[in-house]
BALUM-431664 format. One record per residue: z, x, y of N, C-alpha, C, O in turn; residue in one letter. Coordinates in steps of 0.2 Angstrom, whole numbers, plus 5000, padded with zeros to 4 digits. Layout:
REM BALUM-431664
ZXYZXYZXYZXYa
...
//
This chain:
REM BALUM-431664
519353774720519253784727518453764729518253734734m
518053784724517353774725517253704725516753674728r
517653664720517553594720517753554727517353504729k
518253574730518453554736517853564741517753524745v
517653624741517053644746516453604745516153574749y
516353594738515753544736515753474739515253454741g
516453444738516553384740516453374748516153324750k
516753424751516653424759515953434761515753394766i
515553474757514853474759514453414758514053394762i
514553374752514253314751514453264756514053224758i
515153264758515353214764514953234770514753184774l
514853294772514553314778513853284778513553254782i
513553294772512853274771512753204772512253174775i
513253164769513153084769513253064776512953024779i
513753094780513853074787513353094791513153064796l
513053154790512453174794511853124793511553104798t
511753104787511153054786511352994789510852954792l
511952974788512152904792512052914799511852864802q
512252964802512152974809511452974812511252954817f
511053014807510253004809509952944808509552924812i
510252904803509952834802510152794808509752754810k
510752794810511052754815510752764822510552714825t
510652824824510352844830509552854830509252864835y
509252844825508552844824508252774824507652764824s
508652724825508452654824508052634830508152664836q
507552594830507252564835507052494835506852464831k
507252464841507152384841506452374842506052404846a
506152324837505452304837505352244840505752194840i
504752224842504552164844504152134837503552164836v
504352084834504052064828503452024829502952014825i
503351984835502751954836502651944844503251934847h
502051944847501951934854502251874857502351874863p
502451824854502651764857503451774858503651724862k
503751824855504451834857504551904860504151944859v
505151914862505351974865505652024860505752004854g
505952084863506352124859506952084857507252094851v
507252044861507752004860507451934859507151904863l
507651904853507451834852507951794854508551784851i
507851764860508351724863508451654860508051634855d
508951614863509151554860508551504860508451454856s
508151504866507651454867507051474862506751424860l
506951534861506451554856506651534849506251514845e
507251544848507551524841507451444840507251424835n
507551404846507551334846506751314845506651274841s
506351354848505551334848505351344841505051294838n
505551394837505251414831505751404825505551414819y
506351374826506751354821506851414816506651404810l
507051474818507051534815507751544811507651544804l
508251544814508951564811509251504810509651484815f
509251474805509551404804510251394802510551344802r
510551454800511251454798511751454804512351454803n
511451444810511951454817511651394821511051374821y
512151364824512051304828511651334835511751394837t
511351284838511051294845511551324850511351364854l
512151304850512651314855512951384853513051424858d
513051404847513351464846512851534845513051594846e
512251514845511751574844511551594851511351554855f
511651654853511351694859510751734859510351734863y
510651764853510051804852510051844845510551844841g
509551874844509451914838508951974839508451964843a
509052034836508652094837508552114829508952114825q
507852144829507752174823507652254824507252274828i
507952294820507852364821507552394815507652374809f
507052444817506752484811506952554811507052584816k
507152574805507352654804506752684802506252664800y
506852754802506352804800506152804793505652824792e
506652774789506452774782506152704780506152684775d
505852674785505452614785505852554782505652514778d
506552554784506952494782507152454789506952474794t
507352394788507452344794508152314793508452294788y
508452314800509152284800509052224805508752234811n
509452174804509452114808510152114811510652114808l
510152104818510852094821510752024825510352014829i
511251984824511251924826511851914831512451934829i
511751894838512351894842512551814843512151774845y
513151814842513451744843514051744848514251794851l
514151674850514751674855515351704854515551714848e
515751724859516351764858516251834856516651864853n
515651854858515451924856515451944849515552004847n
515351894845515351904838514551924836514051904839k
514551974831513951994829513951994822514452004818t
513351984819513251984811512652034810512152024813i
512752084806512152134804512052124796512552114792q
511452124795511252134788510552154788510152154792k
510352194782509752224780509252164778509452124774e
508652174781508152124779507552164776507452224777i
507152134771506552164768505952144772505852104777t
505452184770504752164774504552094772504152064776k
504752074766504552004765504851954770504551904773y
505551964771505951924776505551934783505551884787d
505351994785505051994791504351964792504251924797l
504051964786503351924786503451854787503151824790k
503951824784504151754784504251734791504051684793k
504651774795504851764802504151764806504051724810l
503751814805503151824808502651764807502451734812k
502551744801502151684799502451624803502051584805d
503151614803503451554806503251554813503051504816r
503251604817503151604824502351594825502151564830i
501951624821501251624822501051544821500751514825s
501251514815501051444814501451384816501151334816n
502051404818502451344820502251324827502251354832f
502251254828502151224834502651174835502751124831k
503051184841503551134843503551104850503651144854n
503351044850503251014857503850974858503850934863d
504450984855504950944856505250954863505451014865y
505350894867505650894874506450874873506550814871e
506850914875507550904874507750834878507650814883k
508150784874508350724876507850674878508050624882e
507150684876506650634878506550594872506150604867n
507050544871506950494865506450444865506250404860t
506050444871505450394871504750424868504250384868s
504750494868504150524866504050514858504450534854q
503450494857503250494849502950564847502550594850v
503250584841503050654838502750644831502850594828y
502350684829502050694822502350754819502250804822a
502750744814503150794811502750804804502750764800v
502450874804502150894798502550924793502950974795n
502650904787503050934782502650984777502050984777l
503051024773502751074769502251054764501751084763n
502550994761502050964756501450924758501050894754e
501350924765500750894767500850824771500350794774g
501450794770501650734773501650734781501850784784s
501550674784501650674791501950614793501750554791i
502550624797502950564798502950564806502950614810v
502850494808502750484815503450444817503650404814l
503650464823504250434826504550464832504350514834g
505150444834505450474840506050514838506450484834r
506150574841506750614839507350594843507350604849i
507850574839508450554842509050614841509550604845t
508850654837509450714836509050774834508650774829f
509150834837508850894836509350954835509650964840f
509350984829509751044828509351094824508751074821k
509551144824509251204820509151184812508651194809l
509651144810509751124803509351064801509051054795q
509351014806508950954804508750914811509050934816e
508350874810508150824815508250754813508150744807i
508350704817508350634815507850604819507750594825i
507350574814506750544817506850474816506950444810l
506650434821506750354821505950334820505650334825k
505850304814505150284813505150204814505650174815s
504550174815504450114816504650064810504950014811e
504550084804504650054799505350064795505650014793i
505450124794506050144790506750164795507250174792f
506650154801507250174805507350244805506850284806g
508050264805508150334806508150374800508350354795e
507750434800507650474794507850544795507650574800i
508250574791508550644792507950694788507750674782s
507850744792507250784789507650864790507750884795i
507650894785507850964785507351004788506751004786d
507551054793507051084797506651134793506151164795t
506951164787506551214783505951184780505551214778k
505951114780505351084777504851064782504251034781d
504951084789504451064794504051124796504251174796i
503351094796502851154798502651144806502651194809v
502651084808502551074815502851014818502950964814q
502951014825503150954828502750944834502750984839i
502350894834501750884839501850824843501950764840k
501750824849501750764853501150724851500550744850k
501250654851500750604851500850564857501250524858i
500250574861500350534868499950474869499950444874d
499650454864499250394864499050364857499050404852s
498850304857498650274850497950314848497850324842k
497550334853496950364851497150434848496850454842h
497550464851497750534849498050524841497950564837e
498450474840498750464834498250454829498250484823e
497750414830497150404825496850474824496650494819i
496650504830496350574829496750624825496450664822s
497350624826497850664822497850654815497850704811f
497850594813497950574805497250554803497150554797l
496750534806496150504804496250434804496850414803g
495750394804495750324804495950294797495650314792q
496350254797496550214791495950164790495850124794n
495550174785494950134784495050064781494550024781p
495650044780495749984776496449954779496949944775h
496449934785497149924788497249844788497749824790y
496749804787496749734789496949694783497049634784s
497049724777497249694771497649734766497649794766r
498149704762498449744757498149744751497549754751y
498449744745498049734739497549684739496949684737f
497849624741497349564742497549524748497049494752y
498149514750498449474755498249504761498249564762a
498049464767497849494773498449514778498949484777p
498349554782498749564788498549524794497949494794s
498849524799498649494806498249544810498049524815a
498149604808497749654812497049634811496849644806i
496649624817495949604815495549664815495649724817p
494949654812494349704812494049704819494049654822l
493749764821493349754826492649724825492449724819d
492349694830491649664829491149714826491149774828k
490849684821490349724817490549774811490149804808g
491249774811491549814805491649764799491649704800e
491649794793491749754787491949804781491949864782g
491949774775492049814770491949774763491949714763y
491749814758491649784751492249794747492549854748f
492449754743493049764739492949744731492549694730q
493149794727493049784720493749784716493949844715n
493949724713494549724710494449724702494049684700i
494749774698494749774691493949784689493849774683y
493549804694492849804692492549734690491949734687l
492949684691492749614690492649574695492149534695i
493049574701493049534706492749574712493049624714f
492149544715491749584720491849544727491849474726l
491949564732491949524738491849574744491849634744s
491649534750491449574756491749534762491749474762g
491949564767492149534773491849564779491749624779n
491749524784491349554790491649524796491749464796y
491749564801492049534808491449514812491049554814a
491349444813490849424818491149424825490749414830v
491749434826491949454833492549494833492749514827s
492849514838493449554838494049524836494649554835n
493949454834494649414832494449374826494949344823h
493849364824493749324818493349364813492849404814s
493449344806493249384800493049324795493349274794t
492449334792492249294787492149334780491949394781i
492149294774492049334769491949294762491949234763g
491749324757491549284751491549334745491449394746a
491649304739491649344733491549314727491549244727g
491449344722491349314715491549354710491649414711f
491649334704491849374698491149384694490649354694s
491249444690490749464685491049474678490949524675i
491349424675491649434669491149434663490749394663m
491249484659490749494654490749434650491249404648p
490149414647490049364642490149294645490249244641g
490249284652490249224655489649204659489449244663v
489449144658488749124662488849124669489449114672a
488349134673488449144680488649074683489049084688i
488549024680488748954683489548944682489848904685t
489848984677490448974675490949034678491549034676e
490649074682491049124685491449094691491349044694q
491949134693492449114699492049134705491849184705i
492049094711491849114717492349094722492749054721f
492349124728492849114733492549124740492049174741f
492749094745492549104752493249104756493749074755v
493249144762493849144766493649164773493049184774n
494049144778494049164785494649174788495149144786a
494649214793495349234797495149244804494649274806k
495649214808495649234815496249274817496749254813v
496249324821496849354822496849384829496349404832a
497449394833497549414839498049454840498549444838y
497949514844498549554846499049514852498749494857p
499649514850500049474855500449534860500549524865v
500549594857500749654860500449714857500149704852s
500649774859500449834856500649834848500349874844d
501249804846501449814840501549744836501849744831k
501249694839501349624835500749584836500349584841f
500549554830499949524829500049454825500449454821y
499649404827499749344824499049324822498549334825l
498949284816498349274813498449214809499049194807g
497849174807497849114803497149114799496749144802a
497149084793496549084790496549034784497048994783g
496049034780496048994774495649024769495249074770g
495749004762495449034756495248974752495648934751l
494648984749494448924744494248954738493749004738y
494448934732494248964725493848904721494148854721f
493348914719493048874714493048904707492848964706g
493348864703493648894696493148904691493348934686m
492548884692491948894687492148864680492148804680g
492148914675492248884668492948844667492948804663a
493448864671494148824671493948754674494248714671v
493548754679493548694682494048674688494548704688g
493848634693494248624698494148674704493748724703g
494648674708494648714714495348724716495848684715s
495448784720496148794723495948824730495448854731i
496448804735496348814742497048834745497548804742g
497048864750497648884754497448894761496948924763i
497848864765497848884773498448914774498948904771a
498448974778498949014780499049034787498549034791y
499549064789499749094795500149164793500549164789g
499949214797500249274796500549314803500249294808v
501049344802501249394808501349464806501649474801g
501149504810501149574808501549614813501349604819t
502049664811502349704816502149774814502249794808y
501949814819501749884818501049904820500749874825g
500749954817500049974819499649984813499849954808g
499150024814498650034808498950074802498750054797y
499450114804499650164799500350134795500550154790n
500750104800501450074797501450004799501449994805h
501549964795501649894797502049844792502049864786n
502249794794502549744789502249674791502149654797l
502049634786501749564787502149514783502349524777t
502249454787502549404784502049344784501749334790l
501949314779501449254779501749194776502249204771g
501449134778501649074775501049024775500649024779v
500948994769500448954768500548894763501048894759g
500148844764500148784760499448774756498948784759y
499548764749498948764746498848694742499248654743g
498248684739498148634735497748644729497448694728y
497848604724497448614717497048544717497348494716t
496448554716495948494717496048454723495948474728d
496348394722496548344728497248344728497548294732d
497648384726498348374726498648434731498548494730k
499048414736499348464740499948484737500348444734l
500148554738500748584736501348554739501248534745m
501948544736502548514739502948564743503248544748e
502848634741503248684745502748734747502248744744t
502948774752502448824754502448884750502948904747p
501948934751501948994748502149054753501849044759v
502549094752502749154756502449214754502549234748f
502249264758502049324757502449374761502549364767t
502649434758502949484762502649554760502749574754l
502249584764501849644763502049704768502349684774c
501849764765502049814770501649884768501449884762g
501449924772501149984771501450034776501650024781m
501550104773501650154778501350214775501350234770t
501050254780500650314779501150374778501450384783r
501050404772501550464771501150524771501550584771i
500550524772500150584773499450564776499350514777s
499050614777498350604780497950564775497550524778k
498050564769497650524764497950474760497650444755r
498650464761499050424756499450374760499750404765i
499450314758499950264760500350234755500050224749s
500950214756501350174752501250104753501150084759l
501150064748500949984749501449944744501649964739m
501549884747501849834743501649764745501549754751t
501549724740501249654742501649604737501649614731e
501949554740502449514736502349444738502249424744n
502249394733502149324734502749284731503049304726w
502949234735503549184733503349114733503049094738f
503449084728503149014727503648974723503948994718i
503748904724504048864720503548814717503148774720t
503548814710503148774707503448714704503948714700v
503148654705503348594703502948564697502348574697s
503248534693502948494687503348434684503948434685y
503048394681503448334677503548354671503148374667q
504248344669504448354662504748294659505148254662e
504548274653504748214649505548224647505748284646e
505848174648506648174647506748154639506548104637i
507048194636507248184629507848134629508148124634p
508048094624507648104617507048054616506648064612p
506948004621506447954620505747984623505247964621n
505848024627505148064631504748004634504148014634y
505047954636504747894639504747904647504247884651t
505247934649505247944656505148024658505148064654d
505048034665504948104667505348124673505548074676t
505448184674505848204679505448274682505148314679r
505548274689505148334692505648394692506248394693t
505348454689505648514688505248564693504648564694v
505748594697505448654702505748714699506348724698r
505248764698505448834696505248884702504648884704n
505648924704505448974709505149034705505349054700f
504549054708504149114705504049164710503949144716e
504049224708503749274713503449334709503549344703c
502949364713502549414710502649474715502649474721l
502849524712503049594716502549644714502449654708i
502349684719501849734717502049794722502249784727s
501949854720501949914724501449964721501349964715y
501350014726500850064724500650114729500950114734g
500150144728499850194733499150174735498750144731l
498950194741498250184743498050254745498250284750r
497450284741497150344743496550324747496250284745f
496450374752495850354756495550414759495850464760f
494850404761494550454764494250424771494650374773g
493750444774493550414780493250344779493250294783d
492950324774492550254772492850224766492850164765k
493150264762493350244755494050234754494350284755l
494350184751494950184749495050164742494650124739s
495550184738495750164731496450144731496850184733v
496650094728497350064727497450074720497150044716d
498050104719498350114712499050074712499450094717l
499150024708499849994709500049964703499649954698a
500649934703500949894697501149834700501449824705f
501149774695501349714697501849694692501849714686m
502349644694502849614690502949544692502849524697n
503149504687503349434688504049424686504149404680v
504549454690505249454687505649394685506049394682p
505349334688505649264687505449244680505849204677t
505049274676504849254669505349284664505349254659t
505749324667506249354662505949404658506349434653g
505349434659505049484655504849544659504349574659e
505349564664505249614668505149684665505649704661l
504649724666504549784662504349834667503949814672f
504549904666504349954671503749994668503750014662f
503250014672503250004679502949934681502949914686p
502549904676502249844678501549844675501249884672g
501149784677500549774675500149824680500249814686i
499649864677499249904681498749864686498549814684p
498649884692498249854697497749904700498049954703y
497149904700496649944704496149914707495849854705i
496049934713495449914717495149964721495450014723d
494449954723494050004727493849974733493649914733f
493850004739493649974745493150024749493350084750v
492649994751492150034755492050004761491849944762v
492250044767492050014773491450024776491150084775r
491149984780490549994784490649974791490149974795f
//
């Protein structure tokens, strides 16, 4: 009998404690930016409860009990509710999200440009074509539509002008050239830069006007006399056709020094994009000494800025090389042989306000000796 009474007393105690806990709860405001009820608009603004769609989520409340524990109640469509206990750590994450998250997204405004900051420090610019609690679809100028998980997003900020885009990311100090090939984006008058490739090839370029640039350079190969070093001069004119399209043309001359002879090329380039994200197609005709090339040279280059201090880069050259080959077995006659050759390169550009460093790899896949990652390439550029 005593055992029965004991079980009844224990049951009464448990029910009493549960009753006290249930009716001693207090709905709390976890941050001044939201109310006691976190409604669907606030949930959308801060991307808080990602397990539910924007349509089914009505609101959420957090209750605190006298024993310093917390309970989350989520209200969904069709009068459905979900309850679960949350920890102080979970509560802190919600508070930090509301404190630090900025969301300028305007519903159904697909013409607005946004800067989306990601957790690892990357910044992606583009137009938002799809917005849900779980993901957004961002349409960038270069890569088209990109899916981004909202848990990786720190901020979504409006970019209302080109000036604001530059202010937000910082100026790209070396937008007029890839590893070596030029883009059609001109330097402003009075701007210029020094470039050092492999610590051997030094060059400088200076904008004499808003549309024209001149430059020159030389090699400093160890153990080679000054008179036998390579030297080169170049010039470029470029004009903006629209906000996102540029056309340019120029020439490049190499004196080969110890090798002897000279090489030159005249080229035209077209660039689509802006200072931070662009693609460039180039075509040129070259000569060696007094002989004009039979086929043109093509270049395809691009850059995209993936964070405030880093850009992805690629520079690729395509050419058909012609030469005379003796015909066996007598080797008295010759025939013209044409081989297609290409140089593929890819890498990263790291930059500050005035300095940039390119780290890349090059391959010539048409030789049949393709290897990964490729021949290392490095250069330094200082802007003035």
